[in-house]
Structure formats: structure tokens, C-alpha cells
C-alpha positions in Angstrom: 0.0 0.1 0.1 1.1 3.5 -0.7 1.9 5.7 2.3 0.9 9.0 0.5 -2.1 10.7 1.8 -3.4 13.3 -0.5 -5.1 16.2 0.8 -4.0 15.5 4.3 -1.2 16.8 6.3 0.1 19.9 7.9 0.4 22.8 5.4 2.8 25.4 6.5 2.2 28.8 5.0 2.5 30.0 1.4 4.8 28.9 -1.3 8.3 30.4 -0.9 8.2 33.9 -2.5 4.5 34.4 -2.2 2.3 35.8 0.4 -0.9 34.3 1.7 -3.7 36.6 0.8 -4.3 39.1 3.6 -2.5 37.3 6.4 0.3 38.9 8.5 3.6 40.1 7.2 4.6 43.8 6.8 4.6 46.7 4.3 8.2 47.7 4.0 9.9 50.7 2.1 12.6 49.3 -0.1 14.7 52.4 0.3 14.9 53.2 4.1 13.3 50.1 5.8 10.3 51.9 7.2 7.7 49.3 7.8 4.2 48.8 9.2 2.0 45.8 9.9 0.2 44.5 6.7 -3.5 45.1 7.0 -5.7 42.7 5.1 -7.5 44.3 2.3 -5.0 47.1 1.9 -2.4 46.4 -0.8 1.0 47.4 0.4 1.9 49.3 -2.8 -1.1 51.5 -2.0 0.8 52.8 1.0 3.7 55.5 0.7 6.8 55.8 2.9 6.4 59.1 4.7 10.1 59.7 4.4 11.1 58.5 0.7 7.5 59.1 -0.9 7.5 55.8 -2.7 5.2 52.6 -2.5 5.9 50.1 0.2 6.4 46.5 -0.8 5.0 43.2 1.1 7.6 41.4 3.2 7.5 38.7 5.9 10.0 40.4 8.0 9.9 44.0 9.3 12.1 46.7 8.3 14.6 48.6 10.4 12.1 51.3 11.1 8.8 49.6 12.3 5.9 51.9 13.1 3.0 50.4 15.1 0.3 52.8 13.7 -2.2 50.9 11.4 -2.0 51.5 7.6 -5.6 52.5 7.5 -4.8 55.9 9.4 -2.5 56.6 6.4 -3.9 58.2 3.2 -3.7 55.6 0.3 -2.6 57.2 -2.9 -2.6 55.8 -6.5 0.4 53.9 -7.3 1.0 55.3 -10.6 0.4 59.0 -11.2 0.1 58.8 -14.9 0.4 61.9 -16.8 -0.7 62.3 -20.3 1.9 63.9 -22.7 0.3 66.6 -24.7 1.5 67.2 -28.2 0.9 70.0 -30.6 -2.2 69.6 -32.8 -3.4 71.9 -35.5 -6.8 73.5 -35.6 -7.7 73.0 -39.3 -10.0 76.1 -39.3 -7.2 78.4 -38.4 -4.4 76.9 -40.6 -3.7 78.8 -43.8 -1.0 76.3 -45.0 1.7 78.7 -44.9 4.3 76.2 -44.4 6.3 78.1 -41.6 5.7 75.3 -39.2 6.9 72.7 -41.6 10.1 74.6 -42.3 10.9 75.1 -38.7 10.1 71.5 -37.3 13.6 69.8 -36.7 12.1 66.3 -37.2 10.0 66.9 -40.3 7.1 65.8 -38.5 4.7 68.4 -39.7 3.1 67.5 -43.2 0.4 69.1 -45.4 -2.9 67.0 -45.8 -5.9 68.5 -47.5 -4.1 71.9 -47.7 -3.7 71.9 -43.8 -0.8 71.4 -41.7 -0.8 68.0 -39.6 1.6 66.9 -36.8 2.6 63.3 -37.1 3.1 62.6 -33.2 5.2 59.4 -33.7 8.4 61.3 -34.5 7.6 64.6 -32.7 10.1 65.6 -30.1 7.5 67.9 -28.5 9.8 71.0 -28.9 6.7 73.2 -29.7 8.7 75.3 -32.3 5.6 75.0 -34.6 3.4 76.6 -32.0 5.9 79.6 -31.4 6.2 80.4 -35.2 2.6 79.9 -36.4 1.3 83.4 -37.3 -2.3 82.2 -37.0 -2.1 80.5 -33.6 -3.4 77.3 -35.1 -1.6 74.8 -32.8 -3.0 73.6 -29.4 -1.7 71.2 -27.1 -3.9 67.9 -27.0 
């Protein structure tokens, strides 16, 4: 007979390198070692180190600056503050197709389409020279 007992036995914790969802552990700053007890339901990455202003990471061991206040008393901030990059865009109604913007563009990103200037943003360096030289103020940032 086989001595293996499937489904039985004492399971000790999570697989190495993984955390059991919501149980124990610490939220630790990878820069300075600031740490707080992990609170179930609050991702460590949503908590920011008050000294370094970066997101904390989950750890089974505390950092060298452990604080006892609960995470819930700290404001949660978004992990990624994504900023949209705005590029020059031509307002077709204002463009007179004078070509000044085309001549000044260092990457030759501005072309004429239907007798109006058009910015191809794939190669645009976002220098905004076109905006500075346009006599009709036909450019906006979008």
C-alpha cells in the first residue's frame, strides 16, 4: 500500500516567495526600511513611505524602522500617477497652410494634408517650435 495521503497533512504557510492573501506580514519601504504591519484588504503598494515618498512592498520580515500605527490611518494614494503627454495639434479652421511650421520642425514631423498642416506625433520631439512660429496661432496642445 502507498503511504501518500493526498489532501491531508500539515500545510505550513505559502509557497516560498508568495504571500498568503491578507495574512500577516509587513509593508516595507525598499529604500529606508520603514515598515508597518500589513492590514488585510489594503495592498502594500497603495501605502507610501512618509520619508521616501515611494510605494511600500510586502515582506514577511519587518524593516529597520517599524511603526505600530495601522495602515488605515495613512492616506492611500494611487500607485502610478500617470500624466498624459500633450502634443501640438493643428486647428484646421485656423491653418492657412503657410508652411512656416513645416520649415521650422526639426524632425520634419509636420506635413500638409488637404491643404492643412498636420502633426505626426510618432516622431514629434514635442519641442513646440511649430506653436511658437505659427502666425495664425493654429496649434493647441492635446
